[in-house]
C-alpha positions as CSV (number, residue, x, y, z in Angstrom):
1,M,0.1,0.0,0.0
2,S,1.1,3.6,-0.8
3,G,0.8,6.4,2.0
4,T,-2.6,7.4,0.4
5,G,-4.1,4.1,1.2
6,Q,-4.1,3.1,-2.6
7,P,-2.6,-0.1,-3.8
8,N,1.0,0.5,-5.0
9,P,1.3,-0.4,-8.7
10,D,4.4,-2.4,-8.0
11,D,2.4,-4.6,-5.6
12,L,0.1,-5.5,-8.4
13,R,2.7,-6.6,-10.9
14,P,2.3,-10.1,-11.8
15,I,5.1,-12.5,-10.6
16,D,6.4,-14.9,-13.2
17,W,6.9,-18.5,-12.1
18,T,10.6,-18.0,-12.7
19,E,10.6,-15.4,-9.7
20,A,8.1,-17.6,-7.6
21,E,10.0,-20.8,-8.2
22,P,13.6,-20.0,-8.6
23,T,14.9,-23.3,-7.3
24,R,12.7,-25.1,-9.9
25,L,14.2,-23.0,-12.6
26,Q,17.7,-23.6,-11.5
27,R,16.8,-27.4,-11.6
28,D,15.5,-27.3,-15.0
29,L,18.5,-25.4,-16.3
30,R,20.8,-28.0,-14.7
31,D,18.8,-31.1,-15.9
32,V,18.7,-29.8,-19.5
33,A,22.3,-28.9,-19.4
34,D,23.2,-32.5,-18.2
35,F,20.8,-33.8,-21.1
36,N,22.7,-31.7,-23.6
37,T,26.0,-32.9,-22.4
38,A,25.0,-36.5,-22.3
39,F,23.6,-36.7,-25.9
40,G,25.4,-33.9,-27.7
41,A,22.2,-31.8,-27.9
42,T,22.0,-28.0,-28.0
43,L,18.6,-27.1,-26.5
44,Q,18.4,-23.5,-25.5
45,Y,16.6,-21.8,-22.7
46,A,14.4,-18.8,-23.6
47,P,13.6,-16.5,-20.6
48,P,10.1,-14.9,-20.2
49,G,9.5,-12.4,-22.8
50,T,12.2,-13.9,-25.2
51,T,11.6,-13.5,-28.9
52,I,13.5,-15.9,-31.2
53,V,13.9,-15.2,-34.9
54,G,14.8,-18.0,-37.4
55,S,12.9,-20.9,-36.1
56,S,10.8,-23.1,-38.3
57,G,7.7,-21.5,-37.2
58,T,5.1,-22.2,-34.5
59,P,1.9,-24.2,-34.9
60,P,-1.2,-22.0,-34.7
61,G,-2.9,-21.9,-31.3
62,M,0.3,-22.0,-29.3
63,A,-0.4,-21.4,-25.7
64,A,1.9,-19.5,-23.2
65,G,3.8,-18.2,-26.1
66,R,2.8,-16.7,-29.5
67,S,3.9,-16.5,-33.0
68,D,4.3,-12.8,-33.9
69,A,5.4,-13.4,-37.5
70,P,6.0,-16.4,-39.7
71,D,9.6,-16.8,-38.5
72,Q,9.4,-15.3,-35.0
73,T,8.2,-16.6,-31.8
74,T,7.8,-14.9,-28.4
75,F,7.9,-17.0,-25.1
76,D,5.6,-15.2,-22.7
77,H,6.6,-17.4,-19.6
78,G,9.9,-18.8,-20.9
79,G,10.7,-22.1,-22.6
80,W,13.2,-24.1,-24.6
81,H,13.8,-24.7,-28.3
82,G,16.1,-26.8,-30.4
83,A,16.3,-30.4,-31.8
84,L,16.1,-33.5,-29.8
85,P,18.5,-36.3,-30.2
86,L,16.9,-39.1,-32.2
87,W,17.5,-42.0,-29.7
88,P,18.2,-40.7,-26.0
89,F,17.1,-44.1,-24.5
90,D,18.8,-46.6,-22.3
91,R,19.0,-49.3,-24.9
92,H,20.5,-50.0,-28.4
93,A,18.9,-48.1,-31.3
94,P,17.1,-50.5,-33.5
95,D,18.7,-51.1,-37.0
96,G,17.1,-48.9,-39.7
97,L,16.4,-46.0,-37.4
98,D,18.2,-43.4,-39.6
99,A,16.7,-44.7,-42.7
100,L,13.2,-44.4,-41.2
101,T,13.6,-40.9,-39.7
102,D,16.2,-39.4,-42.1
103,G,18.4,-39.4,-39.2
104,T,17.0,-36.4,-37.7
105,G,15.4,-36.0,-34.3
106,L,12.4,-33.8,-33.3
107,E,12.8,-30.0,-33.8
108,F,10.4,-28.4,-31.2
109,T,9.5,-25.4,-29.1
110,L,8.6,-26.0,-25.4
111,T,6.6,-23.2,-23.8
112,Y,6.1,-22.9,-19.9
113,P,2.6,-22.0,-18.6
114,A,2.2,-19.3,-15.9
115,A,1.5,-21.9,-13.3
116,Y,4.5,-24.1,-13.9
117,P,5.4,-26.5,-12.3
118,M,1.8,-27.1,-11.1
119,V,0.8,-27.3,-14.7
120,P,3.0,-29.0,-17.3
121,P,4.7,-27.3,-20.1
122,T,3.6,-27.9,-23.8
123,I,5.9,-29.2,-26.5
124,W,5.1,-28.0,-30.0
125,P,6.6,-30.2,-32.8
126,L,8.0,-28.1,-35.7
127,A,9.7,-30.7,-37.7
128,P,8.2,-33.1,-38.5
129,E,4.9,-31.1,-38.0
130,P,1.7,-33.1,-37.8
131,E,-0.8,-32.4,-40.4
132,M,-4.1,-30.7,-39.5
133,V,-6.2,-34.0,-39.8
134,E,-3.7,-35.8,-37.5
135,R,-4.6,-33.3,-34.7
136,T,-8.1,-34.7,-34.8
137,Q,-7.2,-38.4,-34.2
138,A,-6.3,-39.5,-30.7
139,T,-4.1,-42.3,-32.3
140,W,-1.4,-39.5,-33.3
141,H,-1.0,-38.2,-29.7
142,V,-1.5,-34.6,-30.9
143,L,-3.7,-32.0,-29.4
144,P,-6.2,-30.1,-31.4
145,S,-4.0,-27.0,-30.9
146,G,-0.9,-28.7,-32.3
147,G,1.0,-29.5,-29.2
148,L,1.9,-33.1,-28.2
149,C,-0.2,-35.1,-25.9
150,L,2.5,-36.9,-23.9
151,L,0.6,-37.8,-20.8
152,Q,-2.1,-40.2,-20.3
153,S,-4.2,-37.9,-18.1
154,D,-4.2,-34.4,-16.8
155,G,-3.3,-35.8,-13.4
156,A,-0.3,-37.7,-14.8
157,W,1.9,-34.7,-14.5
158,Q,3.7,-34.5,-11.2
159,P,5.0,-30.9,-10.2
160,E,8.2,-32.6,-9.0
161,A,8.9,-34.4,-12.2
162,S,12.0,-33.7,-14.2
163,L,11.5,-31.6,-17.4
164,V,13.8,-34.2,-19.2
165,D,11.0,-36.8,-18.7
166,L,8.8,-34.7,-21.2
167,L,11.8,-34.3,-23.6
168,L,12.3,-38.0,-23.6
169,K,8.7,-38.7,-24.3
170,A,8.8,-36.1,-27.2
171,A,11.9,-37.8,-28.6
172,G,10.0,-41.1,-28.5
173,W,6.9,-39.5,-30.2
174,R,9.1,-38.5,-33.1
175,V,10.0,-42.3,-33.7
176,E,6.5,-43.3,-33.4
177,Y,5.3,-40.6,-35.8
178,A,7.6,-42.1,-38.3
179,L,6.1,-45.6,-37.7
180,M,2.7,-44.1,-38.1
181,K,3.6,-42.4,-41.5
182,A,5.0,-45.8,-42.5
183,H,1.8,-47.5,-41.8
184,V,3.6,-50.0,-39.5
185,I,1.4,-49.2,-36.5
186,E,-2.1,-48.0,-36.2
187,A,-1.9,-46.0,-33.1
188,M,0.9,-44.9,-30.9
189,A,1.8,-46.7,-27.7
190,V,-0.1,-45.7,-24.5
191,S,3.1,-45.8,-22.4
192,G,5.5,-44.5,-25.2
193,I,8.7,-46.1,-26.3
194,V,11.0,-44.5,-23.8
195,S,10.8,-47.7,-21.6
196,D,8.7,-49.9,-23.9
197,S,10.7,-51.7,-26.5
198,S,7.8,-53.5,-28.1
199,F,8.0,-51.3,-31.2
200,D,11.8,-51.5,-31.6
201,H,11.6,-54.4,-34.1
202,L,9.1,-52.4,-36.1
203,V,11.5,-49.8,-36.8
204,T,13.7,-52.2,-38.7
205,Q,10.8,-53.7,-40.4
206,A,9.6,-50.2,-41.6
207,A,13.0,-49.2,-42.7
208,T,13.7,-52.3,-44.9
209,A,10.1,-52.9,-46.3
210,P,9.8,-52.2,-50.0
211,T,7.8,-49.3,-50.9
212,T,4.2,-50.0,-52.0
213,P,3.1,-47.8,-54.7
214,G,-0.3,-46.4,-54.5
215,P,-3.2,-47.1,-57.0
216,A,-2.3,-45.8,-60.3
217,S,-4.9,-43.5,-62.1
218,G,-6.1,-44.6,-65.5
219,A,-9.2,-46.5,-67.0
220,G,-11.9,-47.0,-64.5
221,D,-10.5,-44.2,-62.1
222,T,-11.0,-40.4,-62.2
223,P,-10.0,-37.8,-59.6
224,S,-13.6,-37.1,-58.8
225,G,-14.4,-40.8,-58.3
226,E,-17.1,-40.8,-61.0
227,P,-17.8,-43.8,-63.1
228,T,-15.8,-44.2,-66.3
229,T,-16.2,-46.0,-69.5
230,D,-14.3,-49.1,-70.4
231,P,-12.3,-48.3,-73.6
232,E,-12.4,-51.9,-74.7
233,N,-16.2,-52.0,-74.2
234,P,-17.8,-48.7,-74.4
235,S,-21.1,-50.0,-73.4
236,H,-19.7,-51.1,-70.0
237,V,-19.7,-48.4,-67.2
238,E,-17.3,-49.0,-64.4
239,D,-18.3,-47.7,-61.0
240,P,-15.2,-47.1,-58.5
241,Q,-17.6,-47.3,-55.5
242,A,-18.8,-50.9,-56.4
């Protein structure tokens, strides 16, 4: 309060989580630094209010951060950005992993919410970036907003959990996304592949499987899907829906 009995403007200034939870901030910085060292990654911290230029862009609807221009992102409450290592797991990488994924890990943006660590951060995949239709199907583990769905439920996040746990899940999502694109699996694993090796052999299978060509367009098939006439028998009409 000021001497006039009116609220002091400084007393009404919002306190960011980095000020309210400085110990947690230092822990995140330390944990990610150790992660970078262990796997040769170069993830970078963005303090609250930071704007980065030159990223691959940010999916529309990004919460706790905003895309101010096609190649510019502002982190309202801080976050991280960079590329995750392709296989940061405690087991041998399956044969064919590089062929399946082009040897690249997930490029991402992570944004902290104002209520962190009580509320988990959101990881936004930039490359590969899920298609719009994939955001509407739970099998892809992508939220309608474009962020990754890495937790089985809202209550699965524990405030004391390490930020690296989410980064590992996101790295696993990138491999499962490649398996989905290769049509080797129909849905991503509930528990993820961080500690579940049941999908490992499918990486090799997908990488070595011959490419199956799609249906060729020609007689009996039109882009509109309308019936066409058999050129050998003009009186016979083929219906692609039959």
